[in-house]
DRENPA-717754 format. One record per residue (C-alpha): x, y, z; residue in one letter. Coordinates in steps of 0.2 Angstrom, whole numbers. Each point is the difference from the previous one (the first is absolute). Example, Ala and Ser with C-alpha at 12.3 -4.5 7.8 and 13.67 -1.06 7.14 Angstrom:
% residues 2
R / xx / yy / zz / residu
R / 62 / -22 / 39 / A
R / 6 / 17 / -3 / S
END
This chain:
% residues 168
R / xx / yy / zz / residu
R / 46 / 123 / 79 / M
R / 11 / -9 / 13 / S
R / 8 / -16 / -3 / R
R / -10 / -9 / 14 / V
R / -17 / 6 / -8 / I
R / 6 / -6 / -17 / S
R / 4 / -17 / 7 / R
R / -16 / -1 / 9 / A
R / -10 / 4 / -16 / I
R / 10 / -13 / -10 / A
R / -3 / -13 / 14 / L
R / -18 / 4 / -1 / L
R / 0 / -2 / -19 / L
R / 9 / -17 / 2 / C
R / -13 / -6 / 12 / A
R / -14 / 5 / -11 / L
R / 9 / -10 / -15 / L
R / 2 / -15 / 11 / A
R / -19 / -2 / 1 / A
R / -6 / 3 / -18 / P
R / -18 / -3 / -5 / S
R / 5 / -13 / -12 / L
R / -16 / -1 / -10 / F
R / -4 / 18 / -2 / A
R / 18 / 4 / -7 / A
R / 2 / -15 / -11 / G
R / -13 / -1 / -13 / G
R / 6 / 14 / -10 / G
R / -6 / 5 / -17 / G
R / -4 / -18 / -6 / G
R / -19 / 0 / 4 / G
R / 4 / -10 / 16 / G
R / -2 / -16 / 9 / D
R / -17 / 3 / 6 / A
R / -7 / 1 / -18 / D
R / 5 / -18 / -5 / D
R / -12 / -13 / 8 / P
R / 15 / -13 / -3 / N
R / 10 / 9 / 13 / K
R / -14 / 0 / 14 / K
R / 3 / -19 / 3 / T
R / 13 / -13 / -3 / G
R / 19 / 2 / -2 / P
R / 1 / 19 / -3 / Y
R / -11 / 3 / 16 / K
R / 12 / -12 / 9 / D
R / 15 / 11 / -6 / A
R / -8 / 16 / 6 / M
R / -5 / -8 / 17 / D
R / 19 / -5 / 2 / A
R / 6 / 17 / -5 / I
R / -13 / 8 / 12 / Q
R / 7 / -11 / 14 / A
R / 18 / 5 / -5 / Q
R / 4 / -18 / -6 / R
R / 8 / 6 / -16 / Y
R / 10 / -16 / -3 / A
R / -16 / -10 / 0 / Q
R / -8 / 12 / -13 / A
R / 14 / -1 / -12 / I
R / -3 / -18 / -7 / P
R / -18 / 3 / -1 / I
R / 2 / 16 / -10 / L
R / 14 / -7 / -11 / E
R / -13 / -14 / -5 / K
R / -14 / 14 / -2 / W
R / 10 / 11 / -12 / V
R / 6 / -15 / -10 / A
R / -19 / -3 / -4 / G
R / -4 / 18 / 0 / H
R / 14 / 8 / -10 / S
R / -9 / 17 / -3 / N
R / -5 / 3 / 19 / D
R / 10 / 16 / 5 / A
R / -7 / -2 / 18 / D
R / 6 / -18 / 1 / G
R / 18 / 5 / -5 / F
R / -1 / 16 / 11 / N
R / -4 / -11 / 15 / W
R / 13 / -13 / -5 / L
R / 13 / 14 / 0 / G
R / -6 / 6 / 17 / F
R / 2 / -17 / 8 / A
R / 17 / -3 / -8 / Y
R / 5 / 18 / 7 / R
R / -6 / -4 / 17 / K
R / 10 / -16 / 1 / T
R / 16 / 10 / -6 / G
R / 0 / -7 / -17 / Q
R / 3 / 15 / -11 / L
R / 4 / -7 / -17 / D
R / -16 / -10 / -2 / P
R / -10 / 15 / 8 / A
R / 7 / 12 / -13 / F
R / -4 / -13 / -14 / K
R / -18 / -2 / 6 / A
R / -2 / 19 / 3 / Y
R / 6 / 4 / -18 / K
R / -11 / -13 / -7 / R
R / -15 / 8 / 9 / A
R / 5 / 17 / -6 / L
R / 2 / -7 / -18 / G
R / -18 / -6 / 1 / L
R / -6 / 16 / 8 / D
R / 11 / 15 / -1 / P
R / -12 / 9 / 12 / Q
R / 0 / -13 / 14 / H
R / 2 / 11 / 15 / K
R / 3 / -14 / 12 / G
R / 14 / -7 / -11 / A
R / 8 / 18 / -1 / H
R / 0 / 2 / 18 / E
R / 7 / -17 / 4 / Y
R / 13 / 0 / -13 / I
R / 6 / 17 / 7 / G
R / 1 / -8 / 17 / E
R / 10 / -14 / -7 / A
R / 12 / 12 / -8 / Y
R / 2 / 8 / 17 / L
R / 4 / -17 / 7 / M
R / 13 / -2 / -14 / A
R / 8 / 17 / 4 / N
R / -6 / 8 / -16 / Q
R / -10 / 15 / 6 / P
R / 0 / 9 / -17 / D
R / -10 / -14 / -7 / K
R / -12 / 1 / 14 / A
R / -2 / 18 / -3 / E
R / -4 / -4 / -19 / E
R / -14 / -10 / 6 / H
R / -6 / 13 / 12 / A
R / -1 / 12 / -15 / K
R / -10 / -12 / -10 / V
R / -12 / -2 / 15 / L
R / -1 / 19 / 1 / A
R / -6 / 0 / -18 / Q
R / -12 / -14 / 2 / L
R / -8 / 8 / 16 / C
R / 2 / 19 / -1 / P
R / -10 / 3 / 16 / S
R / 10 / -13 / 8 / S
R / -4 / -18 / 5 / C
R / 5 / -13 / 13 / E
R / 13 / -8 / -11 / E
R / 9 / 17 / -3 / L
R / -1 / 5 / 18 / T
R / 7 / -17 / 6 / D
R / 14 / 0 / -13 / L
R / 5 / 19 / 4 / R
R / 0 / -5 / 19 / A
R / 12 / -15 / -4 / A
R / 11 / 12 / -10 / I
R / 1 / 12 / 15 / V
R / 3 / -14 / 12 / A
R / 14 / -7 / -11 / Y
R / 8 / 17 / -2 / K
R / 0 / 4 / 18 / S
R / 8 / -17 / 3 / G
R / -14 / -7 / 11 / T
R / -5 / -14 / -12 / S
R / 10 / -16 / -2 / P
R / 12 / -1 / -14 / R
R / 4 / -18 / -4 / P
R / 15 / -3 / -12 / T
R / -9 / -6 / -16 / A
R / 2 / 3 / -18 / K
R / -14 / 5 / -11 / A
R / -1 / -4 / -19 / P
END
């Protein structure tokens, strides 16, 4: 394949990653946000609305308070990690994702998003580890696996941003 075509494909993948369907990919294996009536109104919904509007910094304090009162909510920790990652705060993002995965090791959204965070931290091998876990969790594929694999391809082709950040 020519270099021009390879770059075009990589750019297309980046464009697709820039407009994720947030709520389809994020619930993961935890039973989900939609199942909990406490999440349909109030602070949690406010945080989800902020994330959907890409106001990630606004979502962080809401989700911090939420997880403080709901310490077993893998989805809440996943979304907190997502908001931190989107604001470039990788250390607290990793902490939140690891907490989500500690609560629910099969949380597909947390595996996808921590993999993307590892790419931001220039640790593609760790992202690949989470892609392997996702491949086991959804053998016939799933959106989280497809998205993480696309992010890995974009990273390896040099078309995704590579901020200089450290991962734990």
